[in-house]
Structure formats: structure tokens, C-alpha cells
N, C-alpha and C positions, 0 to 999 in steps of 0.2 A: 500498591506495588506497580511498577512499570512492567508492561508486557510487550512482547514482540508483536508487530503488526504485519510482518511480511514473512513469506515462506523462505527458510534458509535453503540454499541451492542443494546441499547434500542430503536434505530431507525430502526431496521431491521423489515421486514414484519412479522406480527404475524403468528403463526403456525395455519394452518387450520385443523390439525389433533389432536386427543386426545393423550395426553402424557400417556405413560405406567408408572408403578410404579418402574421400575428398578433403575432409578437414585435416587429416594427417599429412597428406601430400602438400596441401596449401601451406601448412606450418613449416614443413621441410623446405619447400621451394622458396619461401620467404627469406630463409637464411642461407640457402644455397642456390642462388639464381642460376637457372640453366642446367642444374645438375641432373644426372640420369637417375630416375627413380625405379628402374627395373628391379633392382634387388629388393626394395621395399615392397613392391607390388607382388613379387614372387613369394616373399615371406608371408604376406597377408593371405595369399591363396593357400599356402601350406598350413598356416595357423587355422584358417577358416575350416579347411577339410579335417584337420586333426581334432579340433574342438567341436565338430559337428554333433549336435544332439546333447551337448553338455550345457548345463545351466548353473548359475551361481545360486547361493542361498536366497538371494533376492528374487529369483525366478527369471532374471534376464539371461539372454544367451551368453555363454561364457566368453565368446570371442570379443564381446564389448570390453572386457577387462584388459587383455593385451593391446587392443586398439587404443584404449585410453592411456595406458602406460606408455606406449610408443609415441603418442601425441605429446605427452608431457616431456618425454626425452627429446623429441624433435624441437620443442620450444626452447630447450637448452642449447640448441645449435649443434648437436652431435651429428656425426656422419651417417651415411646410409647403412653401413655395417652395424652400427650401434642401434639404429632405429629398427633394423631387421631383427636383430637379436632381442630387442624389447618385444617385438611381436611374437617371438618364438620362446619367450623366457619360461613359460609354463609347459611347453610342449613335451619336453623330455620327462618331466615329473608326472604329467597327467594323461599322456596319450602314447600311442605306439611309436611315435617318432623317436629315433635314437640319436645320440651324439654323432655317430658315424654318418647318419643320414644328413645331419646339418653340415658336417664337414664336406660331404660330397656335393651338396647343393649350394652351400653358402660360404664355404671356405673355413680354414682352420681358425681364423680370428673370431668368427661368429660362434663357432663351437666352443672356444675357450670362454667367451663371455657368458653364453647360456649355461655352460657347466658351472661357472662361478656363481651365477645367480641361483641355480638349483641347489648348490651346496649351502648357500646362505639361507635359503628358504627352509632348510631342515633344522636351523638353529631355533631354540626356544629359550626365552629369558623368563625366569621366575622371580628374580629378586628386584627390588625397587630402590635399594640403597644407592646413594649418589656415587660412591666409590666403585661399587659393582657395576653401575651403568657405564662409568668411564672405562672400566676394564672390558666391558662388552663392546664398546665402540672401538677400542684398540684391537680387539680380536677380529671384529669385522674388517678393519683395515688390513690386518695381517693376513687374513684368509683370502683377501682379494688381491690377486696379482695384477689386476687391471682396474683402475679407478672407474672405468665405465660400468663395471659390475655394480659398484656402489651407487652410481647414478641411476641405473635401472632399478635397483632395489629401493632407493628412495622414492622413485616415481611409482613403483609398485605399492609402497606403503601409503603414498598420498591417495591413490585411487581407492585402496582398501578403506582408508579413513573416510573418503567421500561416500562410501556405500556401507558404512558401519552399522547403520540402523537395521540391517538384515540379521545381525547377530543378537543373541540373548544379552540382556543388560549387563550381566556379570562379565561376559567376554568383551563387551564394548568398553567397560571400565579398564580391564586389563590391557587391551590393545592400546587404548588412549594413553594410559600411563606409560606404557612401553614406548610409545611414539614420542612422548614428551621427554623421557629420560634418555633415549638412545637415538631415535631417527631424526628428530628435529635438530639436535646438536650436530649430528653427522652431516645433514644437509647444509648446515651453516658452515662447517669445515670445508665442504666441497664447493662453497661459493654459490649455492643454489638458494638465493635469498627468497625468491617468491615461493619456492617449495617449502622452505623452512617456515615462513610466515603462515602459509596455509595449514601446515601440519600442526603448528601451535594453536591456531584459532580453532581448528577442528577438534583438537584434543580438549581445549577449554570448553567447547560447546558440549562435549560428552561428559567431562568430569564435573563441571559446574554449570549446568544448563540454565538455572535461574539467573545466576550472576551474568552469564553470557548474554542472555536475552535482555537483561536490564541495560548492560553497557551498549549492546547493539542498538537498542531503541534510542538511548541517549545520544549516541553518535549520529543516528539517522535524523534526529530532531535538529541537530546542529549542521546537517549537511549543506543546506543552502548557503549559509554564511561561510562555512568552511570551504566550500568549492569556490566561492567568489574570492576569498582570501588567497587560496592556493593559486588561482589563475593570475591574480595580481602579482603574487610573489614570483611565479615562474617568469612572467613578463619582465619584471624588474631585473631578475638575474640575467635573462637573455640580453637585455639592453646593456647591462654592465659588461658582459662578455664582449659584445659588439664594440663598445667604447675602447676596450683593451686590445681589440684585435685578436681575440682568442676564439677559435672554432670549437664549439661544444654543443652537446645535446642536453637539454634540461627537461627533466621529468618530475612531476609532482605526484604524490600519492598520499592517501589517508593513512595514518598510523594503524597498525594491526590491533585487533581487539585484545590479544594476549598482552601486548606491550602496555596498553592502558590498564588492564586488569592487574598486571604486575606492579605498576606504580601505585595503584589504589591499595593493594594488599601489603606489599613489601614496605612501601614508604608511608603507608597510612594516610593517603590523601583522598579527598573526596573528588568526584568527577569534575566539579566546578574548579578545582584547584589545578587540574591538568590542562595546560595551555598548548602543549606541543602535539596537537592532534593531526598534524600533517608533516610530511617529510619531503625534502627536495633532493634529487640526485643529479649531479652534473658530470657528464662523461666528456673528457677532452682527449686531444690527440696524443699528448705526451705527458710524462711524469712531471716535467718542468711546469707545464701549464696548471697542474694541480695546485701549485703554490702561488 
């Protein structure tokens, strides 16, 4: 049997120290060059004080969770109000901070976003039927008056999935299945491709760990030739765009493990029969250039 030879990132030991804001601010500034980060820094200070002394089930300081959620949100290119709300998304539920406090210090917009996330946090899903999962997704959208609430909730679920090992096994299974049924499709509808991919891969690792390890190892074994092929393919696409006078950004990526697993199980293929282990994305300036 093939076994994994590398440590999966979400199975690493939780950090026992408090994260600083440098990574978060770097992510935000990379998408908002020259933007004022005062609101985000203030939100961090409030969240840090509010969650002081609190720890997660993994034993790490609780503030690391909102920090991680806010960083995921910042990577989606959201504004400072949304990133600040992500930092504060658990404050009303778990600390003495009130919605009125948030409105006074951060404005009505931040209050509405945090209030929306808090309400969604209180929802619990017990069924796994496909039709019921679709109904739950619709309910999430209906309850959220602002799509930014759903973006923060998706980021919250992603970080919870990354730290899932701290929960008992039966809860890991429930949360992973819920993620696959509800939150991964929701992230897909929101256009959060990277988040969706990670949610599916993390859920796969929890629900089918042996199969995940096998596929992960087989993909790693092919990495050198795959990476070379991907670099050549990206170069060819860039040259072709230049010949046509089209300005565009070309990015290549390995296919997610869930996608490979799905083809192996649903279509009954062996790993050696799956040839599309890489994907290429081209972003151009206009719809016309897409064609």
C-alpha cells in the first residue's frame, strides 16, 4: 500500500504563540496598494483584548483563529471594513464586546457584517441528503443580507477545517461531511475557487484518509514531470498570447486531490488513466479577449 511520506500542513502542531498582524497587513496591502490599514489594526487590538486568555480546543490562543480568518478574507481582495469584521467575527458571541460597541468603534457596516456572521454561527445542520444540503445553502444565502457575511463564514469554515484534528473523530466526520455538502458548494457559488478547493481536499483527507494519502503520494511521485510540463505549457500559452497581441496573465496549478479522487471513484478510472493533473488559467483584460 502507498503511504504518505510528508506531513500534511493542517496536521501540524497548533501554534502556541499569538500571531502578529504582519502577514495579514501584507496580504491586504498587496491588493490595496497604499490603502490605510488603521481600521484593521484597531480591530486587531480590540479582538486581541477581547479574546485574551481564551484558547481553542487545540490549545492555541483563540486570537489566532480570527487572525487566520481575516487573512483568508484579505486574500480574496476584500476592503478594510470586511477584514476588520473578520477579525471581530467571534467577539460578540464569545466576549463582552457588544454590537453597539462595534458600531461605535467601527461603524454600522461592520456591525451588520459581524451580526450576520454571528447568526449564521448559530445554525446547525444535521441532515446529509443532497436536497436538504441545497436547501441549507439557500437558507444561508437568504439569511445573509450582505454577501461579505458568507465570505467570512466560508473563511471561518476553512480555518476550522485546517484545525479539525483537535476535535473528536466523530465530530471531524460530521464537520467534514457538512463542509462537503454545504460550504464547498457555497464557496464555489461565491467565486472563491481556492477556498473551495481547499475545503474539498481537507474534507477528503478527513472522510477518506487512506485514499487521500494514496492519491497525495502518487501525485507527489509525479511532481517533477508534472511541474516541467506545466512550466512548458504556461510558456507556450504566454507566447501565443503575445503573438495575438493579447495582454493576459497565465497561471498554472496542479489539480486538487478531490478532483482526482472524484474521477477515480465516479468514473471508475485508475490513477494512471487520469492525464489532466494540471490546470491553466488565463486572465485577460476584456470579455472579447476570452474568445
